[in-house]
N, C-alpha and C positions, 0 to 999 in steps of 0.2 A: 798312362794311369790306369786304363782299363785292363791292360795285361797284368799290371802289378796287382790290381784288385783281384783278378781271377786267380793269380798265383797265391795270394793271401788266403782266399777262400779254400782252395784245395789243400793248403798247408794246415789250416786251423780246423776245418770241419771234416768229420769222418762219417763213414757209413759202417753198418755192421752186417755181417753175413754169418750164417751158421756153418761151421766147418766139420761137424760130426752128424752123421745120420743116426738119430736117437729113436728107438722104437716107440710107437704110441698105440693107442687103441685101434687106430686105423692103420692096417698093415701097409697101405700105399703111401702113407705120409710119415715124415719125420716129426718128432715132438715140437719142432719149431713151426710146424704147420705147412711146410713146403712139401710138394710131391717128391717122392724119392727119385722119380725119373727126371725131375727138373732140378734136383739138388746140386748145388755147386760143389765140385770136388777139388780140393786144393792139391796141386802136385807136390810130390815128396820133397823136391829140392827147394821149394819156395819157403818152407818153414822148418827145415832141418835144424838150423841153429837154435831158433826160438823154441821149438818143441823139445829139443834135448835139454835146454836149460830149465824149462818148466815141467819136464816129464809129461808132456802132452803126447797123445797118440795122433797119427795121421787120420784124415777122413777115411772112414771105412764103414762097411755095412754092419759089421759086428761092433757094437758100441762098447765103450769102456764100462766097467762094472761100477755104476753109480746109481743112486736112488732115483733122481729126476733130472730132467734137462735144465740147464742153467745158462743164463746170458753170459755171465763172467767166464764160465769154463768152456762153453760150446760155441762161442762166436769170436770173431776177430774183426778188427777195424782196418779200414783202408780209406784213402782220400775219397771224399764224396764225388760221385759221378753224375749228380742230378741237381742242377741249379740254373736259373735263367728266368724266362718269361713263359707263362702259360697263355695260349690264345684259345679261349673257350669257343667251341663250335656249337652251333644250334642255339635255339632260344630266341633268335631274331635280334639280339643285341650284340654289339661289338664290345667285348669285355676282355681285358687282359689283367694278369696278376703275376707278381713276382713270387718265386718259390725256391726252396732249397731243401735238400735231404740232409739231415744231420743225425748224429748218434744221440741216443736218448740221454746220455750223460754229458752232453756238451755244456760248456760253461756259459752262464747267462750273460756275462759281460761281453763275451764275443758275439753272441746273438744280437745284443743291443747295439753294438758297434756296427754290425752288418746292417741292421735296420736303419740306423741314423746315417752312416757314411755311404753305404752302397745303394740302399733303397731310398735314400734322400727323404726320410721321414723326420718330421719335427717331434721333439719330445712331447708327449701328451700332457695335458693339465688334469686329466682324469682317466682312470683305467676301469672299464666295465667288463667284468669276467662273467660270461653267460654260461650257466650250467643247467642241465635238464635231461629229459629222457632221450635215449639214443634211438629208440624205436619210433616209427612214425605215429603221430597222434593228431587229433583234430582239436583246434581251439574254437570256442564260440566266435562267430564272425565279429561281433562287437568287441569282444575282448582282444581278438587278434588285431583288429584295427587300432585300438587304443594302445596295445602293447607295442606294435611296430612303430606307430607314429611317435609315441613317447620316447622309445629307445633311440630312434634316429634324431629326434629333437634334442635329447640330452647330449648326444655325441656331437651334433653340429654346433650347438651353441657354446659348448665348453671346449671343443677341440679334443675330444676324448678318443681313445682307442677302444675298439670292441674286440674282445678275445673270445673265440668260440672253438668248437671241436673241428670245424673246417669242412666236414662232409655233409652231404645234402640229405640228412635224416633227422628225425626227431625235432627238437627245439631249434636246431641249427637251420633247418629248412624254413621255419617261420621267421627267423632272423634274416635269412637270405631273401625271403619275399619282401620284407620291410626295406632292405637295402636296395632291392631291384626297383621297388615302387619309388623310392627316393631318387635313384639315379635317372629314372625315366622322366622325372619332373624337374630336376635341378641339375646343373652342371657340377656343383660341388660334390666331391666324392668323399664318402666317409671311410676312415681307415679301419677296416675290419680284417683282423688277422686270425686265420684259422690254424690251430695247432693240432694236427691229426697224426695218427700212427701210419707210418709208411706201409705197413703190412696189410692194412685193410682197404687200401685205395684200389679202385677198379682202373684197369688200363695204366698201371704205373709204369709199365715198360715204355710207354710213349713219352715219359718224362725224362728218360735217361739221356744225358748230354750235358756238357759243360758250357755254361754261358751261352745258352741257345734259346730260341723261341720255338716252342712245341705246340702244335694244335692238339686240343684235348676235347674229346666227345663227352658231353654231359648226360647222354642217354644211358640210364642204368639198365643192367641185365636183370630181369625179374628172377631168373634161376640162380643168380650169383649171390653169395653171402657178402661180397665186397660192396663198397660204397663209392660213389663218385664224389669228386670235390664240388663244393657249392660255387657256382660261377659268379656270385655277387660279392665275394670277398676280394680284397685288394692284394693280400699277401698270404703266403702259406709257409709254415714251418713244419716239415714232415719228419717226425721223430722215428728213428729206426733202432730197434733193439734186436734185430735178426729174426723176428717172428713173422709169420704170415697168417692173415685172417684173424688176428687177435688184438683186442683193445688193451690199453693199459700202458703202452710204451710212452705215451705223451703226458701222463699224469704228473710224474715227478718233474719233468722238464718244464711243464707249464707252470707249476707251483713255484719253482725256483725263478723262472723268468718274471712272473708277476711280482714276486718279492723284490727282485733286483730293480725292476722298473719303479716300484713304489719308493725306493730309497733315493731315486734321482731327484734333483731339484727342479721345480717348475721354473719356467722362464719368466720369473717375476723378480722384483728387486728384494724380496724378503727371503728367498731361498727356501720356500715351503716344499715339502716332499710331494710326490705325485700320489694323490689319494686313490685308493683301490676299493671297489665295491663288488660284491658277489651277487649276481642276479639269478634267482632260482625260478625255473618254469617247468612244471610237471616233474618228472624224474622218478627213479627207482630208489632202492636202498642205498646205492652208492652215492646218490645226490645228498642224502641225509648225512652220510659219512663225510662228504666234501664240505658240507655246511659246518659240521662240528670242527673239522680241521681249520676252517677259515676263522671261526670264532676263537679258537685256541692259539691262533698265531700271535706273535708279539711284534708290533702291536696288533690287536685283533682287527679282523676285516669285517666291516659292517655288511649285513646281508639283507637283501630285499627279496621277499617271497611274493610271487604273483598268485593270489588266491583265485580259485576257480579254474586253474589250468589243469588240475587233476593230480592224482597219486601223491607223491611226496610233498608237493607244494600245499595241497589241501590238508594233509595231515599236520604239517607244521603250522599252517594258518589256524587250524582248529585248536591246537595246543597253545599257540600264542594268545588266542582270544580268551581262553578259559583258565590259563594258569595264573597263579598269583606271583608276588614278588619272590625272587629266589628260585623260581621254577617249580613251586609246589602246586599240585593239583589234587582235587578231591578224588575219592575212590570211584565215584560214578563216572567222572570224566576219564579216569585211568582205564576203567573197564571198557568204556566206549571207544577209547583210542586203540586199545588192544584188539578189539573186534574189528575195527576199521583197518588196521594194519594187516590182520590175517586175511580179510576179504580182498584187500587191494593187491597184496603181493602173493597171495596163495601160500602163505607161510604157515608153518606149524606154530603151536603156542610158544614153544621155547625160542624159536627164531624170532617170533614177533616180540617176545620179551626183550631180546637184544636190541631190536630196532627201537622199542619204546624207551629203553634206557638211553640210547643215543639222542632221541628227541628230548628227553628230560634234561640231558646234559646241555643241549642247545638252549633250552628255555632258562637255564641258569643265567644266561646273558641275554635276557629278553630285551634289554634296552638297546642292544646292538642289532636287533631284528626289526625290520620295518615290513609290515604286510600291506601290500597294495590290493585294495578291494575296489573293484570298479563300481562307480556310482555312490561310494560312501562320501559322507559330508566332509568337506575340507581337503579332499584328495581327488583332483580332477583327472590327473594323468600320471603315468608311471615315471615320467621325467621328474616331476616334483618329488615323488617318493624316493627316487635314486639320490637326488641331491640333498634332500632332507636327511636321509639315512647317513650320508657321508658327514654332514655337519654334526649329527648326534653321535656318530660312531667314533669320530676322531678325538673326542674329549678335549678339543682345542678351546683355547680362550676366545672371547669375542673378537679381539683384534685378529687372531689367526683365522677365525672363521670368515672375517671380513676379507682377509687377503685371499682366501680360497674363492669366495664369491667374485672377487675382483679378477682373479685369474680365469675363472669360468666365464666372465662377462655376463653374470646373471644378477642384474640389479633387483629382480623380483625376489630372489632368495635373500638378498641382503635386507630388503625392505620388510619382508614378512617373517624372517627367521632371526635376524641379527639386531636390527634396530627396533626392538620390542621392549616392553616394560620389564625391568629386571636385569637387563644386560648393561653393564657399565663399560663404556669405552673411553679411555683416557684421552686427553687432548692431543698428546704427542702421537698416539696411535691413529687418531683421526687425521692429523696433519700428514702423517706418513702415508696413510691410505689416499689422501688427496694428491700427494706427490705421485704415487703410483698411478692413480687414475689419469692424471694429466699426461704423464709419460706414455702410458699405454693407449692414450686417446679414447678413454671411456667417458663419453659425454654424460650418459645417464648416471654414472657413479659420481661424477663431479656435482651434478645437480642434487643427488640424494645426500651427499655429504654436506653441501651447503644448507640444505633443508634441515639437517640434523646437527647443526651447531658449529660447523667449521667456520671460523672467522677469517675471511680472506685477508683482511688488513693485518691480522696477527700472523697468518700463515706465510704470506709472500715476503721474503727477504731477498737481499741482493745475492747471497750465495745460492739460494734455491732457484732464483730466476736464471742465474748463470748455469746451474745444473740442467735446467729445462732446455736451455739453448744448446747444450752440448750432448743431449741424449741422442743415441743412435737408433732408438726404437721409433715406431710409428711410420707414417707414410713417407715416401721419398720426397726430398725437397732440394732446393737449389741454394740454400743459405750459404753453404761453404763456398760455392762458386762465386757468389756476390761478395762475400768477405774477402776472398782471394783477389777479386778485381779491385776492391776498395783499398786493400793493403798493398796492392801493386807488387805482388811477388808470390812465389810458390810457398805454400804452407806445409809444414810437416804433417804426416798422417794423424798424429796424436795431438794436433794443435787444439788448445782449449780456447773457445771463443769467449771474449770478455764483453761486459756490457758497454765498454767504450767502443769496442768493435761494432756492436749493434747500433750504437749512436751514429757512428760513421756510415753504416749501411742505411740507416733511416734517412740521414741527410742526403745520401747519394740517390736513394730511390725517390724521395719526396721532391728533390730538385729545388731549384730556385733558392730562396733565402731561408729555407727551413733550418731551424737549429734544434737539435734534439737535446733533451735534458741530460742525457748520458754524457754529452760532450761539454757540458758547461763547467765553469770553474768550480762551483761548489761541489758538484758531484765528483769531479776528478779528485778534489782534495779529500773527500770522504773515502773514495775508493782507494786512494794511496794509503790512507791511514788504516784501512781494513786489511789490505793485502800486502802492504809494503811496497817500496819503490822498485824493487827488482823486477817483479812481475809486470808492472806497468811499463817499465822501460823496454822489456822484451816484447811485449804485445803491442805497444802503441806505435804510432808512426814515428819514423826517424825525424829528429828535430835538430836545428842548428844550435850554436852556442848561446845565442841570444834567447832563443825559446827555452833552452834548458834553464837559464837564469830565471826566467819568468816562472817556469815550472816549480823551481825551488820555493819561490815565494808562495805559490799556491799550496805547496805541501806543508807550509808552516801554519796553516789554518788550524786552530785548536778545535778538535771534535772529540767528544766523549764516545770512544768506540764501545765502551762497556754498556752504554745505553742501548737497549734493544730497539727502541723506536727509531734510532738513527738509520738502521739497516732496512727499514720498511718504507713503503711507498704511500703517497697520499691517495692515489687513485690506482689501487692494485688491479682492478678489472681492465683499466686501460693497458697496463703493462702486459697482462696475460693475453688480451686480445691481439696486441701487436705480435706477441710471441707466436700465437696460433696462426696468424696470417703469414709471418715469415717462415714458419715451419710447414706451411701448406696443409693445415688442419681445418678445413672449411667448417665442418659441423661444430667443432669446438669453438671456432671463431664466432660463429653465429650465436652459439649459446652465451659466450662471454659478452658479446655485443649487447645482448638483452639485459645484462646486469650492469650496475653502476650508472654513472652520470654521462651526460653529453652523447646521447645515442646518435644524433645526426652527425656530429663531428666524427665519431668513431667510424660510422659507416662510410663517410667520405674518405677518411684516412685509409681504411681498408681497401676501398675502391682504387685509390691512387697507388697504394703499395702493390696490389695485385697487377695493376696495369704495367707498372714499371718492371715487376718481376717477370711478367710475360714477355716484355720486350727483351729483357736480359737473357731469357732462356729460349728465345725463338730460334737460335742457332744450335741448340742442344737437341731437344726432342720436340717434335711438333705437338705430340699429345700433351706434354707438360704445359707448353705455352697455351694450348687451347683450354686446358683445365683452369689455368690461372686467369685467362680472359673471361671464362664463364663465371668464375668466382667473383671477379671484379664487377661484372654485370649484375650479379645477384645483390651485392652490397650497394651498388648504385641504385638499383630498383628500391631497396629498402630505404635509402636516404630520400629518394623521391616520394615514396609513399608516406614517409613520416612528415615531410614538408607539406604534402597535400592534406593530410589529416589535420596538422596544426593550423594550416591556413583556413580550412573549413570550420574549425572550432573557434579560432580567434586570430584575426588578421594581424593585429598589433603584436601579439606574442610571437607569431610566426616570423614577422619582420625582425623582432629582437633576436630570435634564434639565428637568423641569417647573419646578423651583424654583431653578435656578442663576441667580445674578445676572449679567446680561449688561451689562458695562460699555460695550460698543460700541453698545448699543441703549437708551440713557438709563437704565441701571441697572434695567431692567425684567426680568421673567421670562417664560418661555414661557407660563405660565398667565395672567399679566396681558395678554400680547399676544393670547392667544386670546379673552379677555374683551373686549378693545378691538375685536377684529375680529368679535365676536359669532359666533364659530365654535362653535356649539352641539354639533356632533358631537364636536369635540375635548374640550370640557368634559364631555360626557356619557360619554366613554370610561371604561372600568373603572379604568384607572390614575389618571385625574384624580379619579374619584369615591372611590376608596380613599384617596387623599391628602386630599381635602376632608373625607371622613368621619372620617379619623384626626385631622385638625386640629380638626374640629368637636367631637369627643368628648373631645379632650385626652387625659388619662391614665386616663379612665374606660373600663371594659369592661362594657358593658351587654348583657343578653340581651333578653328580650322586655319590652315596655312600658317603654322607657327614660325616656319623658317622665313617666310616673306615678312611677317610682322617684325621679327628680330632684325632682319636686314634693314628694313625701313627705320627701325629704332636706332640702329648704328649709324646709318647715313644721315637721318634727319631726327636728332634727339628729341625735339618736342613731340614727335609722334608717340613716344613712350607713354606719355600721360593720356593719350587718346585711344591707342590700339591695344595696349597691354594691360591685362588684369593680374592682380596679385593674390596670393593665398592669404586667407585670414582677414580680408578686408571687411568681413561682416562682424568683426569683434571690435570692441572699444579699444582705442589705442592711446587713451589719455595717459595711463600709467606706462605703457610701453614707450611712448614718445619721451617721457621723462627718463626712463631707464636707458633708452637708446643713446642719450647724450653721454651717459657713463660708459655704455658698452662700446661705443664707437672707438674708444681708446684701446679696447682689448678685442682684437678680431677673433680670438679663440672663443670668448664667451658668446659673441654674436653668433658664430657658426654653431655652437653647441645648442643655442636656443633654436636656431633654424632647423637643426636635426630633429629636435622634438616636435617642432611645428610640422615637419615633413610627414612624420608618421601619423600625427593626430589628424592632419588634413586628409591623408589617404583613407583613414578609417571613417572620417566624418564627411567625406566629400559630397555624398548624396544629400546629407542633411543641409549642407551649406547651400547647395543649389536650390533647395526647396524653400529657403527662407526668403521673405520678401525683400525687395530692394529699398523699401522705405527706411529701414533701420540701418542700412549700410553706411559705415563711416570710412571714408577713404584714408589710406595711410598718408603720412606726411610726404611731401614731394621729394625731400632729400632721401628719405628711406626708400621710396619707390625707385629712384634713380640708382641708389646703391645696390639694391637687390636685383635690379635689371642687369647691371654690369657684372655683378658677382655670380650670376647664375652660370653653371657650366655650359648650358646650351648657348648662351650669349657669347661666352668665351670661345666656344668652338667656332661659331660663325665669324667672330671678330678675328680670330687667328686665321681662319680660312680666307677671309677677304684680304687681310694683310699679306698672307702668303701669296695670293694671286697677284696682288700689287707688286710685291717683291719680285715675282717671276716675270712680270711685265718689264720692270726696270732691268732685270738681268738680260732679258731679250734685247732691250734697247742698247745696252752697253756692248754687246757682242755683235750686234748687227751694224753699228755705225763705226766709223774710223776711231781707233784707239789712240789717244794722244799720249805724250810722254808722261804726264802726271794724271792721276785719276780725276775724273769730273765729279761734280756733286752727286750725280746719279750713281756713279760707281762707288763713291764713299758710302752712300746709303746702303748699297748692296753689301759692301764689306762690313759695315757696322751690324747689319742684320745677321750675317753669317757668324761673325764673331760672338754676338750676343747668344745666338743659338748654340754655339760651341760651349760657351760658359754654362749655359743651361744644361747641356748634356753632362758636363763635368759635375755640376751640382746634383743632378739626378743620380749619378754613380756614387758620389760621396754620401748622399743622404739615404741611400738604399739600406735595407735591413741587414744584410750580412756584415759580420764583424771584420773580416779580412778584406783588404783591398783587392786581392786577386779574385776572391769569390764575388765581390761586388761587380767587378768587370765581367766575370763569367755570366752572372745573372743578367746583367744589362745586355750582353751580346746574344742572349737567347731569343730576344725579340728581333725578327727579321728586319723590320723597318729601322731599328737602331743601327744595324749593320749598314743599311743604305745611307743613313745620315752620316755615319762615320766615314764612309767612302766619299760622300759628297763634300763634307767639310774638309777632310784631309786633302782631297784633290784640289779644292779651291785654294787652300792655304799654300800649297806648292805652286800653283799658278800665280798666286799673288806675289810670292817672293820673287819669282822670275819676271813677272810683269813690272815690278818696280826697278828692274835693272835696265841697262841700255841694250840696244840691238846687238846681237840677234836674240838675246834671252827674252827681250820684251815680246817678240813674235811668238816664241815658244810658249810663254805665259798666256798669251791670248788664245793660242790653240788649246791649251789646257782648260781655259775658261769655256771654250766652245764645247769641249768634251764633257766638262763637269755639269753643264746644264741638263744633260741626259738624265743624270741622277735626280735632279730636282723635278723634272717632269715625271719620272717614275714615281716620285714621292706623292704625286697627286692621286695615284691609284689608291693610296691609303685612305684618302678622303672619300673617294668613290665607294670604297668597300662597305661603308655604313649604309649607303642608300639601298633600298630594297629592290630597285630596278637595275642599278649598275653593279651592285655587290655580287650577284651571281656570275656575271661575266668576269669580274676580277678574280673570283674564286676559280672559275674555269681556266683562266689564263695561267694562274699559279700551278694548277694541277697539270696543265698541258706542258708547261716549261719543264717540269720534273720528268714527265714521261717522255718528252721529246729527246732527252739525253740518250735514252736507249736506241731511238731511231737514228740519232746522229752516228752512233757507233756502227749500226748496220749500213748506213749510207757511206760511212768512211771506208768500209771494206770494198764496196763497189767502186767508189771514187778512186781509191788507191790502185785497185786492180787495173783500171783504165789509164789512170794518170801515169803510173810507172811504165806501163807498156808503151804509151804514146810518146813519153819523153825519150825512152830508149830507142824507139824506132826512128823518130824524127831527128834526134840529136845523138848520133852514135859516137861522136868524137869529143864530148864535153869533158872538160877538166874538173877534178873534184873541188867543188865550192859549195858553200851553204845555199847558194842560189838554186841549186838543183832541187832542194826540198821545197822551195817556194814554187818552182816551175811544175812540180808534180801536181799541185793542187790548183794552181792559178787559173789556167784556161779550162780544165775540166769542171771546175766549180761553176764558172759562168755558163758553161754549156747546159747545166741543169736548168737554167732559166731561159733557155732558148737562143742564146748567143752561140752560133755554130762555127764562127770564124771561117766563112766559106772560102776566103782567099787563100787559106793554108791547106785546103783539102787536096788540091792537085799540085802540090809542090814537087819540084824536080828532085827526086830521090832515087835510090836504087830500086830496081824492078820489084824485088820482093817487098820492100818497104811501101812502094807505091800501091801494092795490092792489099797489104795487111792493114795499113793505117785506116783507110776509109771503112773497111769491114769492121774493125774494132770500134771505130767511132760510131758507126751505125748501131752496132750491138749495144754500146753503152747508152746512147741517146734513146734507144727503144726500151731499155730496161730501167735505167735509173730514174727518170722523171715519173714513169708509171709506178715504179716501186715506191717512190717518195710520196706521190699523191695518194696512193692507196693506203699506205701506212698512216699518213697524217689524217686522212679523212676518216679512216676507221677509228683511230684513237680519238679524234675530235668528237665523233659521234658517241663513242663510249663515255667520254668525260661529260659531254653535253647531256646525255640521257641521265647520267648519275647526278648532275648538279642542277639541272633545270628542266622543267616541263611546263607547258603553257597552263595557266590557271586564271580564273576570273579574279578580279581585284577584291571581290567580296569575301573570299575564303580567308579564314584565320591562319596564322602561321603554323599552328599545330592541329589543323583539321584532320580528323581521322580518315577522311575520304581521300587524302592525298596519297600518292604512291610513296613507297619507301624512299626512293631517291630524292623526291621533292621534300619529304619530311626531313631528310638529312640536310638538304640545302637550307631549309627554314631555320633549323637548329643552328646551322653554321652562321647564318645572318644574325641570329640573336646573340650568339657568342661574340661575334665581331662587334656588335653594338655595345656589348658589355665591356669589351676591351677598350673601346673608344671612350666610354663613360669614365673608365678608370684613368686613362692616359691623356685624353684631349685637354683637360684643364691644367695639365702639368706645366706647360710653358706659360708663365704668368703673363697677364695683360701688359705688364710693364715692358715686356720684350718688344711689343709692337710700337712702343714709343721710344725704342732704342735705349732704354735704361737698364742697367744690369740688375738682375734679380737679387744679387747680394746686397744691394743698396736699399732696395724697397721691397717690403713684404706686405704691402697693403692688400694685394689681391691673392692671398693664400686661399686655396680651394677647400671645400668641405672635407676632402679626403685627408688633409694633413692632420686633422684632429683625431684620427684613429690612434695616433701614436703619442698624443699629448696626455699628460696626467689628468685624470678626471675622477670624480667621485662616483662610486657605484650608485646607480640610480636609474632614473626613468628614461633618460635619453638613449637613443640608439647609438651603437658603436659601429661606425661605418668603416669598411676596409680602405686602407690607403692604396694609392696607385703603386704598381710594381716598381716604379723608379723612385718613390718617395716614402 
């Protein structure tokens, strides 16, 4: 491709050289400016045919008889021989620039193609053409600083190109100083393009070469009339008309190029042209001429004049200040202007009259001229003057001006110049601007448009939201990768993402039983009616015949598609925030999070989505995964701070926020979302812990040793009345006792009352303790017994004790002789396990997901459920075999013996809640995962010895599967110290006798040491991460704890939360060996999360994951 580009440049772009030596006033030089001794002489044969056709003469000393030298008649073109990269030398800065030598009549479209394709420049959103004096001049220090800073700021903020004369003289030198100052402070490079005449460049011979990198000295020769290129520019176009030492070759080329660029469309969705502005600093009569030509362009080019810079700028500023509408001035001002022109340019009166006429012509379009006066009120910098001049000069409507400000990303311009009194912006224009701002990720513009009347509820529709999801602009994201994974197939490059796809992505990323609104029946029916069935069948997941039949029924739902409200969303800020998160637009997501309802829920959803996306993209690019993880932490911190502020302001409201059922987020709660996002800080917050503790204890009020009191209450029920206190006993229960008789028939209403009592008791707990005991009225005995056994804390201990009892019975039946038919103890164990199995089935069927497959997947996400499944399945297999005759009965007993391992492992789940045993359980879990990698390493060493040992000792073995067993069998036991000494000196061949002991010694010296070191190091690492000694007085979230210990404490809190949600799940009826399907007397408080309720004052608590 590089060679093809080089060939294209040589074919398209030309250089010009003088082919006739034309006499001039200086006898040593040709009229082209070149010394005669250095003049290029064209050989006769090279141009014979061409000259004969055009009647041209050959290069000669005696010129043809014509009045004056002409570019058209006295020069010829040939492929350019100078393009590549300039490496500027000197100045202390490493700076490089692209350059090319072209003919002065080159086509501007070819030049633009060169800049965009070969130089890799993006089309500008603004073109600033700087004109001024060519001779060196000084600017006031303050004016120079303001001019340079404002010019660079205008270019940086809008993505503009700056066009100058390219050489380091006059105004270009000041522009170069500003560029140099910017490049030294910032990595961002401004695109500054210098268009200079080839003939006036110093050391241009150094630039000769095709597609080369040439060093270039920027030190100018004081005796030379030539100029050096300015080393702060990024690109150079060197216009060649065959002259040497003369300006003017670039004027026409520059004007045409500027005109062509201004006709290009900005990279916006509205297709606005690139605005062009002319900036005048100092200058001579030619600058006034350039200004007049700019104003006469069609459309006219707005001009910004820098007052105080000298000469032409000051003259035009003076005329602009004192002229009236239409360019009319008084005689006194005219005379004063005439005198000023004479003195400034040393012109005669007649010449000054000509300049004055040009100035007056310019003033006829006074509205297109903006004068920047430093320190004047309302104009702080030249940047604002440039952008304001563009808005005034384009004569565009307010919507078009808004699109310009949006393309420049200048919200201040839009606020101060567009959204002002008198500008009318139609609703559709504002909504289109909102769409552009969202697509281009302009957060400030979105905020400004909302402040100025854009109704998001009216703006956001289904088609617009889909268009946002399918935009290719903005930061890179992994949405298409996730959609491809969800759709389970390769997507075409032009695949259009649908909202149903987004719904599937949401469910995939949120995990568990989350159900997105986009995949629900009503939305699918609406979507089908909007877009037709064809698109949905193409984009949606493949379905079977049965599902297609159901789909047709959904499609028959009658929906008025013509109603505009049907296509809109109830919570548009929710949808937009999810869009921003999935598209990885963090700033936009943070802004949208601040708007709308349910801020805490939105923050937790964003936290979970970012975490899941980081996991999905971890194998793509590490930086993307790290960015997503940081974004997740930022939203998680926002959710935590919001909960903390709510808790400090009102504890009861904070608890309601945690447990309020969110219909827009799959009927979840903030607490469940925090668990799904594994936001341990949120779960470990005091508010969450108070709520969980209150839920955990039920209506029990325990002091010290609550576990001991509950165990005594379970073993010796009369102690309930003596040792256990209950919440709310300081209130009168006359009415409650009467109501209780009615409520006992409806467990749901009882639990709903208890929920309200939980929160009220937490808030007023201190007040309860301060009241005197003289007014305390005890609850009825029946109510106290019921509340004791109904408390989740009691159920946990009841289940734990019954489980330990069951485990003892299981030990008994496998330790004693097994008879032909099961004993009473064995039937008890069988009944317990079968009841537990039915309970697990009930948990699966009663879980949130709609499809059975999804219910099972969600259930299997819990590790202990997998353990239960393995234990129950293994026992049932053993039971079927045990009920048969020998030898199957013996096999069944062996399976019984193996199965008890699973039931003992299940005890670790109970230990995990304990603050002393929990850390070790956590540490063991981490060690087991990490040990898999060490097993692989050990396997390498083990096999290396095992294979060589087997081959040496048994050279004549036949091929059997027993060989694989022998490779590992004895070497494995050698790791633990069993060396099998009797086999060391076996009678074998001499070389085997030597090699085997040596290899065994090497293996035994390496493998145990390697194993011990690896295990000890890993154990130490995990131990340090999970546990460090601390005094029992420190709180779980003490700021003094090390980071590793803090992580441990948060893990314990999360484990306790999981136990709160799941431990009451197996009903108490299980312990009496009654099926749950028969009795629902002991439904826990969590089941009422999903029951119908009136909106009101009770807290809505989350249900367990399995219910």
